[in-house]
C-alpha positions in Angstrom: -2.4 19.9 8.6 -0.3 16.6 10.0 3.5 16.9 9.3 5.8 13.7 9.2 9.5 14.2 10.0 11.8 11.8 8.4 15.5 12.1 7.3 18.3 9.8 6.3 20.3 7.9 8.6 23.2 9.8 7.5 21.8 12.9 9.2 20.1 11.5 12.3 22.2 13.7 14.4 19.9 16.4 13.2 16.6 14.7 13.9 16.1 16.7 17.0 16.8 20.0 15.8 14.4 19.8 12.9 12.0 18.3 15.1 12.4 20.9 17.8 12.0 23.4 14.9 9.1 22.3 13.4 7.3 22.1 16.6 8.0 25.6 17.2 6.7 27.1 14.3 4.2 24.9 13.0 3.0 24.0 16.7 -0.7 24.4 15.8 -0.3 20.9 13.5 -0.1 17.4 14.4 3.6 16.2 14.4 5.1 12.6 13.8 8.7 12.0 14.3 9.8 9.0 12.3 13.5 9.6 12.6 15.7 8.4 11.7 17.3 8.5 15.1 20.7 7.9 16.4 20.2 4.6 17.9 18.4 2.7 15.2 20.0 -0.5 14.5 19.0 -0.4 10.7 20.2 2.5 8.5 18.3 4.0 5.8 19.5 5.8 2.9 17.8 8.6 1.1 16.0 6.2 -1.7 14.6 4.1 0.9 13.5 6.8 2.9 12.2 8.6 -0.2 9.8 5.6 -0.6 8.6 5.6 2.8 7.5 9.4 2.1 5.9 8.2 -0.8 3.9 5.8 1.2 2.9 8.3 4.0 1.8 10.6 1.8 0.0 8.9 -0.6 -1.8 7.3 2.2 -3.0 9.9 3.4 -1.2 9.5 6.8 0.5 12.6 6.6 -0.3 15.7 4.8 3.6 17.0 4.8 6.6 15.9 5.3 9.8 17.9 6.2 13.2 15.7 5.3 17.0 15.7 4.2 19.9 14.2 3.6 23.4 15.6 3.6 22.9 18.0 0.2 18.9 18.0 0.5 19.4 17.5 -3.2 19.2 13.5 -3.5 16.3 13.4 -1.1 14.7 16.0 -3.2 15.1 14.4 -6.4 14.3 11.0 -5.0 11.0 12.2 -3.2 9.9 13.8 -6.8 10.4 10.1 -8.1 7.2 9.3 -6.0 4.1 9.5 -7.4 2.0 11.9 -5.6 5.2 13.5 -4.1 5.9 17.2 -4.9 9.2 17.9 -3.0 10.7 21.0 -2.8 14.9 21.7 -2.0 15.0 24.8 0.8 18.8 25.6 1.5 17.7 29.1 2.9 14.6 30.8 4.7 13.9 32.8 1.4 13.7 29.4 -0.8 11.1 28.0 1.9 9.0 30.8 2.1 8.9 30.6 -1.8 8.2 27.3 -2.5 5.5 27.2 0.4 3.6 30.2 -1.2 4.2 29.7 -5.1 4.7 26.1 -5.5 2.7 24.8 -2.4 3.8 21.2 -2.5 3.6 18.4 0.2 7.4 17.9 0.9 10.7 19.7 1.6 14.1 18.5 1.8 16.9 20.1 3.8 20.7 20.3 3.2 21.8 18.7 6.6 25.4 18.2 5.9 26.6 21.4 4.5 28.4 23.9 6.3 27.1 23.1 9.7 28.9 25.2 11.8 26.8 27.7 14.4 25.6 29.5 11.1 24.3 26.3 9.7 22.2 25.4 12.9 20.7 29.2 12.5 20.2 28.6 9.2 17.8 26.0 9.3 16.1 26.8 12.5 15.4 30.4 10.3 14.3 28.2 7.2 11.7 26.5 9.0 10.3 29.3 10.4 10.2 30.9 7.2 8.1 27.9 5.7 5.6 28.0 8.3 5.5 31.4 8.6 2.2 32.2 6.7 -0.5 29.6 5.2 0.3 27.9 2.1 -0.1 28.7 -1.3 -1.0 32.4 -1.6 1.1 33.4 -4.3 4.0 35.6 -4.4 4.5 38.5 -5.1 0.8 39.3 -3.6 0.7 41.6 -6.7 1.2 38.4 -9.3 -0.4 35.8 -7.3 -3.2 34.9 -9.4 -0.6 33.9 -12.3 1.5 32.4 -10.0 -1.1 29.9 -8.6 -2.5 29.2 -12.1 1.1 28.2 -13.2 1.7 26.1 -10.1 -1.7 24.4 -10.7 -1.0 23.6 -14.2 2.5 22.1 -13.3 0.6 19.5 -10.9 -1.4 18.5 -13.2 1.1 18.1 -15.7 3.1 16.0 -13.4 0.6 14.0 -11.9 -0.6 13.1 -15.7 2.9 12.0 -16.3 3.4 9.7 -13.5 2.0 6.0 -12.8 0.0 5.3 -9.5 2.5 4.7 -6.5 1.1 1.0 -6.1 2.5 0.3 -9.8 5.6 1.6 -9.0 5.9 -0.6 -5.8 5.3 -3.4 -7.4 7.9 -2.5 -10.1 10.6 -2.3 -7.5 13.5 -4.5 -6.4 12.0 -6.9 -3.6 15.2 -6.3 -1.5 14.6 -2.4 -1.8 11.1 -2.8 -0.7 11.9 -5.3 2.1 14.4 -2.9 3.5 12.0 0.0 3.1 8.9 -1.7 4.9 11.6 -2.6 8.1 11.0 0.7 9.2 8.6 -0.7 11.5 7.4 2.8 13.2 6.5 4.1 9.5 4.7 0.8 8.7 2.4 0.9 11.2 1.7 4.6 11.5 0.5 4.2 7.9 -1.6 0.8 8.6 -3.1 2.5 11.5 -3.8 6.0 10.1 -3.9 5.6 6.1 -7.1 6.0 4.1 -5.8 4.4 0.8 -7.4 1.0 0.8 -5.3 -0.4 -2.0 -2.3 1.0 -0.7 -3.0 -0.6 2.5 -4.0 -4.0 1.5 -0.7 -4.4 -0.7 1.3 -3.1 2.4 -0.2 -5.6 4.6 0.1 -8.7 2.1 3.9 -7.6 1.8 4.4 -7.3 5.5 2.5 -10.9 5.9 5.1 -12.2 3.4 8.0 -11.1 4.8 9.0 -8.5 2.2 
């Protein structure tokens, strides 16, 4: 699995903690840290980051994304507006485990600004540990895994049929919102070098060349 890490600029001080935890507990995966970093000049909201997450996943540049914002809820909702993104909100280790085993999505959103005392840091580390503790999509409880996985497959089918293509969405969005998203160069350059969705890559190259 290739895992991308990217969170809103408002929580850039948590990026290192997220990255270290993912490396520790998903170490067999290829991990790419896109920030946002403390010293970034440009700042990005959770809405802008969700667009980049949609591009990363739809292009095939990464298989899974670990993200977050202050509450975690906004990022989860924004990501789930992106075609092809199936994002879970994981405030606790149990939520992380159940999402991985039952829902088997391709992104998770962490609440990075809530109760960040010592316990908050410990909870984040344990949440990521539990997320990657077993292979995804095994179902839970194991005694009812067949039904659980069948329901998840049906949910994904319904959601996919209810959405437009990502490229259509990107073309319909406000130019300034697209320009801001495309200004995160490390993400865009990575997609152009590693993505396999020809239509999306062509649109990205054209948009970058036009100075979007």
